[in-house]
C-alpha positions as CSV (number, residue, x, y, z in Angstrom):
1,M,10.1,-33.3,-62.6
2,S,9.2,-36.5,-62.6
3,T,11.6,-39.8,-63.7
4,P,10.6,-42.1,-66.3
5,K,9.9,-45.9,-64.4
6,K,12.3,-48.5,-65.3
7,A,11.0,-51.3,-67.2
8,K,10.3,-54.7,-65.2
9,L,12.9,-57.5,-66.2
10,K,11.2,-60.6,-66.9
11,T,12.7,-63.5,-64.6
12,D,11.0,-66.0,-67.5
13,S,10.7,-64.9,-70.8
14,G,9.0,-68.2,-71.9
15,R,11.1,-68.7,-75.0
16,S,12.9,-71.9,-73.8
17,F,12.1,-74.9,-74.6
18,Q,9.6,-77.0,-72.7
19,E,10.0,-81.0,-72.6
20,A,6.2,-81.1,-71.5
21,W,5.4,-80.2,-74.7
22,T,6.7,-83.2,-76.7
23,E,3.8,-85.2,-74.9
24,S,1.4,-82.9,-75.1
25,F,1.9,-80.9,-78.8
26,G,4.1,-83.4,-80.5
27,V,6.7,-81.3,-80.8
28,I,10.6,-81.4,-80.2
29,E,13.3,-78.7,-80.1
30,R,15.3,-77.8,-83.5
31,H,17.8,-75.0,-83.6
32,G,16.5,-72.9,-81.0
33,K,12.8,-73.3,-82.1
34,A,9.9,-76.0,-81.6
35,L,8.9,-78.0,-84.7
36,C,6.0,-80.2,-85.3
37,I,6.5,-83.9,-86.2
38,L,3.5,-84.1,-87.4
39,C,3.5,-81.1,-90.2
40,S,7.5,-80.0,-89.9
41,V,6.6,-76.6,-89.1
42,S,8.4,-74.5,-86.6
43,V,6.8,-72.8,-84.0
44,V,8.2,-70.0,-81.6
45,C,8.9,-71.7,-78.3
46,R,6.1,-70.0,-76.4
47,T,3.3,-72.2,-74.8
48,S,0.3,-70.3,-76.2
49,S,2.1,-70.4,-79.7
50,V,2.6,-74.0,-79.6
51,R,-0.9,-74.6,-78.2
52,R,-2.6,-72.2,-80.9
53,H,-0.4,-74.0,-83.7
54,F,-1.4,-78.0,-82.8
55,D,-5.3,-76.8,-82.0
56,T,-5.4,-75.4,-85.1
57,N,-3.3,-77.6,-87.2
58,H,-3.9,-81.1,-85.8
59,R,-7.6,-80.4,-84.9
60,S,-8.5,-84.2,-85.1
61,V,-5.5,-85.3,-83.0
62,A,-6.3,-82.5,-80.5
63,K,-9.8,-84.2,-80.4
64,L,-8.5,-87.6,-79.2
65,G,-8.6,-88.9,-75.1
66,E,-5.4,-88.2,-73.7
67,A,-4.3,-91.7,-73.4
68,E,-5.1,-92.1,-77.4
69,R,-3.4,-89.0,-78.6
70,K,-0.2,-90.0,-76.6
71,E,0.0,-93.3,-78.2
72,F,-0.8,-91.5,-81.6
73,L,1.9,-88.9,-80.4
74,E,4.6,-91.3,-79.6
75,G,4.0,-93.1,-82.5
76,K,4.6,-90.2,-85.1
77,L,7.9,-89.3,-82.3
78,R,9.2,-92.8,-83.0
79,K,8.7,-92.7,-86.7
80,Y,10.7,-89.3,-87.0
81,H,13.6,-90.3,-85.1
82,S,13.8,-93.8,-86.9
83,Q,14.2,-91.6,-90.2
84,Y,17.5,-90.3,-88.5
85,L,18.8,-93.3,-87.2
86,T,18.3,-95.3,-90.5
87,A,20.3,-92.4,-92.3
88,A,22.7,-92.8,-90.0
89,S,22.7,-96.8,-90.6
90,F,22.7,-95.9,-94.3
91,Q,25.9,-93.3,-93.9
92,I,27.8,-96.3,-91.8
93,S,27.0,-99.4,-94.3
94,L,28.9,-97.3,-97.2
95,C,31.8,-96.5,-95.1
96,I,32.0,-99.9,-94.6
97,A,31.8,-101.0,-98.0
98,K,34.2,-98.3,-99.1
99,H,36.8,-99.5,-96.7
100,G,36.2,-103.2,-97.5
101,K,35.7,-104.1,-93.9
102,P,33.4,-107.1,-93.3
103,L,29.7,-106.7,-93.0
104,A,29.8,-108.1,-89.6
105,D,31.4,-105.3,-88.5
106,G,28.3,-102.6,-88.4
107,D,27.5,-104.2,-84.6
108,F,30.8,-103.6,-83.5
109,I,31.1,-100.3,-84.6
110,K,28.1,-100.1,-82.6
111,M,29.4,-101.2,-79.6
112,A,32.6,-99.4,-79.8
113,M,30.2,-96.0,-79.8
114,L,28.1,-97.3,-76.8
115,S,31.6,-98.6,-74.6
116,G,33.2,-94.8,-76.0
117,S,29.7,-92.7,-75.3
118,D,30.2,-92.9,-71.3
119,S,33.2,-90.9,-71.0
120,L,32.9,-88.7,-73.7
121,F,29.4,-87.9,-72.8
122,H,29.7,-87.5,-69.4
123,D,29.0,-83.4,-68.8
124,F,25.9,-83.7,-71.6
125,P,22.5,-83.8,-69.5
126,N,20.9,-86.0,-72.6
127,K,23.6,-88.5,-72.5
128,D,21.4,-91.4,-71.9
129,K,19.1,-90.1,-74.8
130,I,22.3,-89.9,-76.9
131,M,23.7,-93.5,-75.5
132,Q,19.9,-94.4,-76.4
133,R,19.3,-93.1,-79.8
134,I,23.1,-95.1,-80.8
135,S,21.5,-98.4,-79.2
136,E,18.6,-98.0,-81.5
137,M,20.9,-97.9,-84.9
138,P,20.2,-101.0,-86.8
139,L,23.8,-102.4,-88.4
140,S,23.4,-105.8,-88.2
141,R,25.0,-107.9,-91.0
142,S,22.0,-108.5,-93.0
143,T,21.4,-104.8,-92.3
144,V,24.3,-103.3,-93.5
145,N,24.5,-106.0,-96.7
146,D,20.8,-104.7,-97.7
147,Q,21.6,-101.2,-97.2
148,I,24.7,-101.4,-99.4
149,V,22.8,-103.3,-102.2
150,C,20.3,-100.6,-102.0
151,A,22.9,-97.9,-102.3
152,A,24.6,-99.1,-104.9
153,S,21.0,-99.7,-106.8
154,D,20.5,-96.0,-106.3
155,A,24.1,-95.1,-107.5
156,G,23.2,-97.2,-111.1
157,Q,20.1,-95.2,-111.3
158,Q,21.7,-92.2,-111.2
159,R,24.6,-93.4,-113.1
160,T,22.5,-94.3,-116.0
161,T,20.4,-91.2,-116.0
162,H,23.8,-88.8,-116.3
163,L,25.1,-91.6,-118.9
164,Q,22.0,-90.6,-121.3
165,K,22.2,-87.1,-121.1
166,A,26.0,-87.0,-121.5
167,A,27.2,-85.9,-124.6
168,C,30.1,-87.9,-125.1
169,Y,32.3,-90.1,-123.4
170,S,35.6,-91.9,-123.0
171,V,36.6,-95.2,-122.5
172,C,39.1,-96.8,-120.0
173,L,39.9,-100.4,-119.9
174,C,41.9,-103.0,-117.9
175,K,42.2,-106.2,-116.8
176,G,43.4,-107.8,-113.5
177,T,42.9,-110.7,-111.3
178,D,41.3,-110.9,-107.9
179,R,42.2,-112.8,-104.8
180,S,40.4,-115.6,-106.6
181,D,43.2,-115.7,-109.6
182,H,40.1,-114.6,-111.6
183,V,40.9,-112.2,-114.7
184,R,38.5,-109.8,-114.5
185,L,37.8,-107.0,-116.9
186,A,36.8,-103.0,-116.0
187,V,34.9,-100.8,-118.2
188,I,35.3,-97.2,-116.8
189,L,33.7,-94.1,-118.3
190,R,34.8,-90.7,-118.0
191,Y,32.2,-88.0,-118.9
192,A,31.0,-84.6,-117.7
193,V,27.9,-83.9,-115.6
194,G,27.0,-80.2,-115.3
195,D,30.1,-78.5,-114.0
196,T,31.8,-81.6,-112.8
197,M,33.4,-85.0,-114.6
198,R,32.8,-88.2,-113.6
199,Q,34.3,-91.4,-114.0
200,E,32.3,-94.4,-113.1
201,L,32.7,-98.4,-113.4
202,V,29.7,-99.5,-116.0
203,N,30.9,-103.1,-115.8
204,L,33.2,-105.5,-114.0
205,V,33.1,-109.2,-115.9
206,S,35.1,-112.1,-115.6
207,L,36.9,-113.0,-118.6
208,P,38.1,-116.5,-119.7
209,G,42.1,-117.5,-118.8
210,R,43.3,-116.7,-122.6
211,T,41.2,-113.5,-123.6
212,R,40.3,-112.2,-127.3
213,G,39.2,-109.0,-128.7
214,V,35.7,-110.1,-129.1
215,D,35.6,-111.4,-125.3
216,I,36.7,-108.0,-124.7
217,Y,34.1,-106.3,-127.0
218,D,31.0,-108.8,-126.2
219,A,31.9,-107.7,-122.5
220,V,31.8,-103.6,-123.4
221,M,28.8,-103.9,-125.9
222,E,26.7,-105.9,-123.1
223,A,27.8,-102.8,-120.5
224,F,26.7,-100.3,-123.0
225,L,23.5,-102.0,-124.0
226,S,22.5,-102.3,-119.9
227,H,22.9,-98.5,-119.3
228,D,21.5,-97.6,-122.8
229,I,25.1,-95.9,-123.8
230,R,25.6,-95.0,-127.6
231,P,28.7,-95.9,-128.8
232,E,28.8,-93.2,-131.7
233,K,29.2,-90.9,-128.5
234,V,32.8,-92.6,-127.6
235,V,35.7,-90.0,-128.2
236,S,38.5,-92.3,-127.4
237,V,39.7,-95.6,-125.2
238,T,42.4,-95.8,-123.1
239,S,44.1,-99.2,-122.4
240,D,47.1,-101.0,-121.3
241,G,48.1,-101.5,-125.3
242,A,47.6,-105.0,-125.3
243,P,47.5,-107.2,-128.4
244,C,43.8,-108.2,-127.5
245,V,42.9,-104.3,-127.6
246,V,45.0,-103.1,-130.3
247,G,45.2,-105.7,-132.6
248,A,45.2,-104.9,-136.6
249,T,42.9,-107.6,-137.3
250,S,40.8,-109.4,-134.3
251,G,41.5,-106.7,-131.7
252,F,39.0,-105.0,-129.7
253,L,39.4,-101.5,-131.2
254,Q,38.8,-102.9,-134.7
255,L,35.2,-104.5,-133.6
256,F,34.5,-101.6,-132.0
257,V,35.4,-99.0,-134.4
258,K,32.6,-100.9,-136.7
259,E,30.1,-100.3,-134.4
260,A,31.0,-96.7,-133.5
261,K,31.1,-95.9,-137.4
262,H,33.8,-93.6,-136.6
263,P,37.2,-93.6,-136.0
264,V,38.3,-93.7,-132.5
265,I,41.3,-92.5,-130.6
266,H,43.6,-95.3,-128.9
267,F,45.5,-93.4,-125.7
268,P,47.9,-96.3,-124.5
269,C,48.3,-95.6,-120.7
270,I,50.9,-93.0,-120.0
271,I,51.8,-94.7,-116.6
272,H,52.5,-97.9,-118.3
273,Q,54.5,-96.6,-121.0
274,E,56.5,-94.7,-118.5
275,A,57.0,-97.9,-117.0
276,L,58.2,-99.6,-120.0
277,C,60.6,-97.0,-120.8
278,T,62.1,-97.8,-117.3
279,R,62.3,-101.5,-118.0
280,G,63.3,-101.2,-121.7
281,S,66.4,-98.8,-120.8
282,S,67.5,-100.8,-117.5
283,R,68.1,-104.6,-118.3
284,T,71.2,-104.4,-116.4
285,L,69.1,-103.9,-113.2
286,D,67.2,-107.0,-113.7
287,G,70.1,-108.7,-112.4
288,I,71.2,-106.1,-109.6
289,L,67.3,-106.5,-108.2
290,K,67.6,-110.1,-108.1
291,D,70.9,-110.0,-106.0
292,V,69.0,-107.4,-103.9
293,T,65.8,-109.4,-103.2
294,K,67.7,-112.8,-102.5
295,M,69.9,-110.5,-99.3
296,V,66.6,-108.8,-98.6
297,N,64.9,-112.0,-98.2
298,Y,67.3,-113.9,-96.7
299,I,67.6,-111.0,-93.8
300,I,63.6,-110.0,-93.7
301,A,61.4,-113.3,-94.9
302,D,63.3,-115.4,-91.6
303,A,61.9,-114.9,-88.3
304,P,65.0,-114.9,-86.3
305,H,67.2,-112.6,-89.0
306,C,65.0,-109.7,-89.1
307,P,65.1,-108.7,-85.6
308,Q,68.6,-109.8,-85.2
309,F,69.5,-107.1,-88.2
310,Q,66.9,-104.4,-86.9
311,A,69.0,-104.5,-83.4
312,L,72.3,-104.1,-85.6
313,L,70.8,-101.0,-86.7
314,D,69.6,-99.3,-83.9
315,E,73.4,-100.2,-82.0
316,V,75.1,-98.5,-85.0
317,Q,72.4,-95.7,-85.4
318,A,71.5,-96.7,-89.2
319,Q,69.4,-93.6,-91.1
320,Y,66.8,-96.4,-91.4
321,G,64.9,-98.9,-89.2
322,A,64.6,-101.8,-91.4
323,L,65.2,-103.2,-95.4
324,H,62.2,-102.9,-98.1
325,M,60.8,-105.9,-99.9
326,Y,60.5,-105.5,-103.7
327,E,57.2,-106.1,-105.1
328,S,57.2,-106.1,-109.1
329,I,54.1,-105.3,-109.2
330,R,54.5,-102.0,-107.4
331,W,55.8,-99.0,-109.6
332,L,57.2,-97.6,-106.8
333,S,58.8,-100.3,-104.9
334,R,62.5,-100.9,-107.3
335,G,63.3,-97.2,-106.5
336,R,62.7,-97.9,-102.8
337,V,63.8,-101.3,-102.1
338,L,67.0,-100.0,-103.8
339,Q,67.6,-96.8,-102.1
340,R,66.8,-98.5,-98.3
341,F,69.3,-101.1,-99.5
342,V,71.9,-98.6,-100.3
343,A,71.2,-96.8,-97.3
344,C,72.0,-99.8,-95.5
345,L,74.8,-101.3,-97.0
346,D,77.8,-101.3,-94.8
347,E,75.4,-103.0,-92.1
348,V,74.0,-105.4,-94.8
349,R,77.6,-106.5,-95.7
350,L,78.3,-106.9,-91.6
351,F,75.4,-108.7,-91.2
352,M,76.3,-111.5,-93.8
353,D,79.4,-112.1,-93.0
354,E,78.7,-112.8,-89.6
355,N,75.9,-115.1,-90.6
356,G,78.6,-116.8,-93.1
357,Q,76.6,-116.0,-96.2
358,D,79.1,-115.7,-99.1
359,H,77.6,-112.9,-101.4
360,P,80.6,-111.4,-103.6
361,Q,79.0,-109.2,-105.0
362,L,79.0,-107.1,-101.8
363,A,82.9,-106.5,-103.1
364,D,82.4,-106.4,-106.4
365,G,83.1,-102.5,-107.0
366,A,81.2,-102.7,-110.8
367,W,78.5,-104.7,-109.0
368,L,78.1,-101.9,-105.9
369,S,78.5,-98.7,-108.6
370,S,75.6,-100.3,-110.9
371,L,73.4,-100.9,-107.5
372,V,74.5,-97.1,-106.5
373,F,74.1,-95.6,-110.1
374,F,70.2,-97.7,-110.2
375,A,69.4,-96.7,-106.7
376,D,69.7,-92.4,-108.3
377,W,67.9,-93.5,-111.8
378,T,65.2,-95.2,-110.5
379,L,64.5,-92.7,-107.8
380,H,64.3,-90.1,-110.6
381,F,61.3,-92.3,-112.2
382,S,59.5,-92.5,-108.8
383,V,59.3,-88.6,-108.9
384,L,58.1,-88.7,-112.4
385,N,55.9,-91.7,-111.2
386,R,54.2,-89.9,-108.6
387,K,53.6,-86.6,-110.6
388,L,51.6,-88.9,-113.2
389,Q,49.6,-90.0,-110.5
390,G,46.2,-88.7,-108.7
391,V,42.7,-87.4,-109.3
392,G,41.9,-84.5,-112.0
393,K,44.9,-84.8,-114.3
394,T,44.1,-84.2,-117.8
395,A,45.7,-85.7,-120.4
396,E,47.5,-82.4,-121.5
397,R,48.9,-82.1,-118.0
398,M,50.5,-85.9,-118.2
399,F,52.1,-85.3,-121.3
400,C,53.8,-82.1,-120.0
401,D,55.3,-84.0,-117.2
402,I,56.8,-86.4,-120.0
403,K,57.8,-84.0,-121.9
404,T,59.6,-82.4,-119.0
405,F,61.3,-85.4,-117.9
406,E,62.5,-86.1,-121.5
407,R,64.2,-82.9,-121.2
408,K,65.9,-83.9,-117.9
409,L,67.3,-86.8,-119.4
410,Q,69.3,-84.7,-121.4
411,V,70.2,-83.0,-118.7
412,F,71.3,-86.3,-116.7
413,E,73.4,-87.6,-119.8
414,R,75.4,-84.4,-120.0
415,D,75.8,-84.6,-116.3
416,L,77.0,-88.3,-116.4
417,E,79.6,-87.3,-119.4
418,S,80.6,-84.9,-117.7
419,G,81.6,-86.9,-114.2
420,Q,80.1,-83.8,-112.3
421,L,77.2,-86.8,-111.1
422,K,75.2,-83.4,-109.5
423,Y,71.7,-85.3,-110.2
424,F,73.7,-88.6,-108.9
425,P,74.7,-87.5,-105.2
426,S,74.9,-91.4,-104.3
427,L,77.2,-92.7,-107.4
428,K,79.2,-89.4,-106.5
429,M,79.8,-90.1,-103.3
430,H,80.4,-93.9,-104.0
431,L,82.9,-93.6,-107.0
432,E,84.7,-90.7,-104.7
433,H,85.4,-93.4,-102.2
434,P,89.2,-94.2,-101.9
435,A,88.9,-97.1,-103.7
436,F,88.0,-95.4,-106.9
437,A,89.8,-92.2,-106.2
438,G,93.0,-93.6,-107.7
439,D,91.8,-94.8,-111.0
440,P,90.1,-92.2,-112.7
441,T,90.0,-94.0,-116.0
442,S,87.7,-96.7,-113.6
443,L,85.6,-93.8,-113.1
444,Q,85.6,-92.3,-116.6
445,E,84.1,-96.1,-117.7
446,R,81.5,-96.4,-115.2
447,C,80.2,-92.9,-116.1
448,K,80.4,-93.9,-119.6
449,E,78.5,-96.6,-119.5
450,F,75.8,-95.3,-117.2
451,S,75.7,-92.2,-119.3
452,S,74.8,-95.0,-122.4
453,I,71.8,-96.4,-120.2
454,V,70.1,-92.7,-120.0
455,A,70.7,-92.1,-123.9
456,A,69.0,-95.7,-124.4
457,A,66.1,-94.6,-122.2
458,K,65.8,-90.6,-123.8
459,E,65.6,-92.7,-127.5
460,T,62.9,-94.6,-125.8
461,F,61.0,-92.3,-124.5
462,S,61.1,-90.1,-127.9
463,D,59.7,-93.4,-129.6
464,R,57.0,-94.0,-127.4
465,F,53.9,-91.3,-126.8
466,L,53.3,-91.0,-130.4
467,Q,50.0,-90.8,-130.0
468,F,50.1,-88.1,-127.4
469,R,52.7,-86.4,-129.8
470,K,50.4,-86.5,-132.5
471,M,47.4,-84.9,-130.1
472,E,49.7,-82.5,-128.5
473,T,48.4,-79.3,-130.1
474,A,45.0,-80.5,-129.8
475,L,45.1,-81.2,-125.8
476,C,46.6,-77.4,-125.6
477,F,43.0,-76.2,-127.1
478,L,41.5,-77.7,-123.4
479,T,43.1,-74.7,-122.1
480,S,44.2,-72.2,-124.5
481,P,42.0,-71.6,-127.4
482,D,42.8,-68.2,-127.7
483,K,46.2,-69.2,-128.4
484,A,45.0,-72.1,-131.1
485,R,45.4,-72.2,-134.8
486,F,42.7,-74.0,-136.5
487,E,44.9,-75.5,-139.3
488,G,47.1,-77.1,-136.6
489,L,44.7,-78.8,-134.8
490,D,44.7,-82.6,-135.2
491,L,41.0,-83.5,-135.7
492,S,41.4,-86.6,-137.8
493,C,39.6,-88.9,-135.4
494,L,36.9,-86.6,-134.9
495,H,34.7,-86.5,-138.0
496,W,31.9,-86.7,-135.9
497,L,32.8,-82.5,-134.9
498,D,31.5,-79.8,-137.4
499,C,35.1,-78.6,-138.2
500,G,33.5,-76.1,-140.6
501,N,31.5,-74.3,-138.3
502,L,34.1,-74.9,-135.6
503,E,36.9,-72.5,-137.6
504,M,34.3,-70.0,-138.0
505,E,33.3,-69.8,-134.4
506,L,37.4,-69.8,-133.5
507,L,38.1,-66.8,-135.5
508,E,35.1,-65.3,-133.8
509,F,36.1,-66.3,-130.4
510,Q,39.7,-65.3,-130.5
511,E,38.9,-61.5,-131.4
512,S,36.4,-61.2,-128.5
513,S,38.7,-60.1,-125.4
514,M,35.6,-61.0,-123.5
515,W,36.1,-64.5,-124.0
516,T,39.5,-64.9,-124.7
517,N,39.9,-63.3,-120.7
518,K,38.1,-66.3,-119.3
519,F,40.9,-68.7,-120.7
520,C,43.4,-66.3,-119.2
521,D,41.7,-66.1,-115.8
522,L,41.0,-70.1,-116.5
523,R,45.4,-70.6,-116.5
524,A,45.8,-68.3,-113.4
525,T,43.2,-70.4,-111.3
526,L,45.3,-74.1,-112.4
527,E,48.6,-72.0,-111.6
528,K,47.1,-71.1,-108.4
529,T,45.5,-74.6,-108.2
530,E,48.6,-76.7,-109.0
531,K,50.7,-74.7,-106.2
532,M,47.7,-75.5,-103.5
533,E,48.3,-78.9,-104.9
534,C,52.1,-79.2,-104.2
535,E,52.0,-77.8,-100.9
536,G,48.4,-79.7,-99.8
537,R,50.9,-83.3,-100.9
538,R,53.5,-82.0,-98.5
539,E,50.9,-80.9,-95.9
540,G,48.2,-83.6,-96.5
541,G,45.9,-81.3,-97.1
542,S,43.1,-82.1,-100.2
543,V,42.4,-79.1,-103.0
544,S,39.9,-79.1,-105.6
545,S,40.2,-80.9,-109.2
546,S,41.9,-78.6,-112.0
547,E,39.8,-80.7,-114.7
548,N,36.5,-79.3,-113.3
549,E,37.7,-75.5,-113.4
550,I,38.1,-76.0,-116.8
551,L,34.8,-77.7,-117.1
552,K,33.1,-74.6,-115.8
553,V,34.8,-72.0,-118.1
554,W,33.8,-74.2,-121.1
555,N,30.2,-74.6,-119.9
556,S,30.3,-70.4,-119.1
557,L,30.3,-70.2,-123.4
558,P,27.4,-69.1,-124.9
559,K,25.7,-71.5,-127.3
560,H,26.9,-69.5,-130.7
561,F,30.4,-71.6,-129.5
562,K,28.7,-74.8,-129.8
563,S,31.6,-76.5,-131.5
564,M,34.4,-75.4,-130.0
565,K,32.6,-76.8,-126.4
566,A,32.1,-79.9,-127.9
567,L,35.6,-80.1,-128.8
568,G,36.9,-78.9,-125.3
569,I,34.7,-81.1,-123.4
570,A,36.2,-84.4,-125.5
571,L,39.2,-83.5,-125.1
572,L,38.6,-83.1,-121.4
573,T,37.3,-86.7,-121.0
574,L,40.5,-88.3,-122.3
575,F,41.8,-90.8,-120.1
576,G,45.5,-90.1,-119.8
577,S,46.2,-93.4,-117.8
578,S,44.6,-96.4,-116.8
579,Q,45.0,-95.3,-113.3
580,A,41.3,-95.4,-112.2
581,C,41.4,-99.4,-113.0
582,E,44.5,-99.7,-110.8
583,Q,42.7,-98.6,-107.8
584,L,39.5,-100.6,-108.9
585,F,41.3,-103.6,-108.7
586,S,43.5,-102.5,-105.3
587,A,40.2,-102.2,-103.9
588,L,38.9,-105.4,-105.2
589,S,41.3,-107.2,-104.3
590,Y,41.0,-105.5,-100.4
591,C,37.4,-106.5,-101.1
592,K,37.7,-110.1,-101.6
593,S,39.6,-111.2,-98.8
594,P,39.1,-115.6,-98.4
595,T,38.7,-115.6,-95.0
596,S,35.7,-112.7,-95.0
597,E,32.1,-114.2,-95.2
598,H,31.3,-111.4,-97.3
599,S,33.5,-112.8,-100.6
600,S,30.7,-113.1,-102.6
601,R,31.4,-112.2,-106.4
602,E,28.8,-109.2,-107.0
603,L,29.1,-107.9,-103.8
604,S,32.6,-107.3,-103.8
605,R,31.7,-105.6,-107.5
606,I,29.3,-103.5,-105.7
607,R,31.8,-102.2,-103.0
608,A,34.6,-101.8,-105.9
609,D,31.6,-99.8,-108.0
610,L,30.9,-97.6,-104.4
611,T,34.6,-97.8,-103.6
612,L,35.4,-95.4,-107.0
């Protein structure tokens, strides 16, 4: 019986790419196949297949003489590679714009890449080609400038198209100053595009020093006209509550409502309102901050004193290695300054004595008690402020954080009245010091005084956020329409909505388990997203935006729920705060460096627009 012959193993299957094909047939290697640069068709890596494709599909090129064919293919190859070089240059230019770097940094980036490539790709057989490709990238100052302007123009065209298709918008207005001390007004719109919520800067204009409501109105209408935006589609306006915006007779809102021909919801920025609550309830804090700032500036702002104080902290192995300086424009600055100052209080007192600085406050028990109390007090507000900030936070979620903090204030007041001080650990440690231990009357008086400050803050919180309280039931409709009662919805500012049809749709919706289950699943998803967000904040990771998850569910409803969908999307567009504007002005101030060569106002506006 004969045994079957074994198949011969081929030493060369002919399936590997041959460099000679590029010069002869105009193909390059791409994902294990030969890609024709003349027609962008993939061909099997076999000489016969490549030759057949070239002779069949590109006969006119194949008939050329050898020199002419070689020159033609080299030109096509350069053009093909230049597309990717231009794309890479655009990406780097956009990165430069977003980070507010000088336009001339393009050449520096190229030089840095070339400098590191020799070591980074030392074991790559095509290292020379990689370095050549990097050196060919166009990144000159003029090129970066043109690409930034081109990218902004393209983004502007897409923005105009999306705005014209959007069903409704909400507007956020905020005034600020750039590095040149020019007053600027930012007009930002929030709207839905498909299953994504977008925030876009539509205008950034200079205003006169004394801004009137009509000046803001003209700037907003100019932005609306340039993007073909219809004012009647505006649902709400969010601002910092300045008189020029909310004035009863000549404020911007009064003028804009006449143009929109229907009432507009006005939301004062939640973060601004929270900051005002803190300031109004803590008048005593101003004096404390003034004294602390004076001492901190003496230590940090003076060149010889700062290293001496740091050496002292190192010598005593203090918890922190330096103090923080106070910046009144930053919401979180006060808490950080006071906490660090209290932690280094003994070292500050010693340093001041050694340098002959007379600060009797450092030996005043009442002043020290107030200092320690406000360190704990501002810490609670800092926690709230951080919760209110972030991308993708709906107005409903932000107001829930405010209501939660109001309940915490009640607990803080009881805690101070009882003298337990569970939520004021630094104050408790300070008052348990032997200097206070023998004077229970003083302890009770101090706790009573601090309790009155908390009570005043609680009262201030209850007086503010009136518009949010008025819209609370409607805001809950956003994620819980299956639990909403039509009678409880305040739709007084939504005259454009077909309320009669909405009531019928809501009844039909709530009787269908198929549709109500969608929002039960949504709430479970939001709970999971919020948990991931908390974990991501600790780990520095990124999480998806909850507002997009909400929008997807509303978009999944059929068309015969159109009034419900219109209300849900309108509520989703509401700005809870003007943080987007604050971020914009931070980027604008960074871009408008007086020492940079790219400080033109128009270019800075474009860079800020791309940054938002």
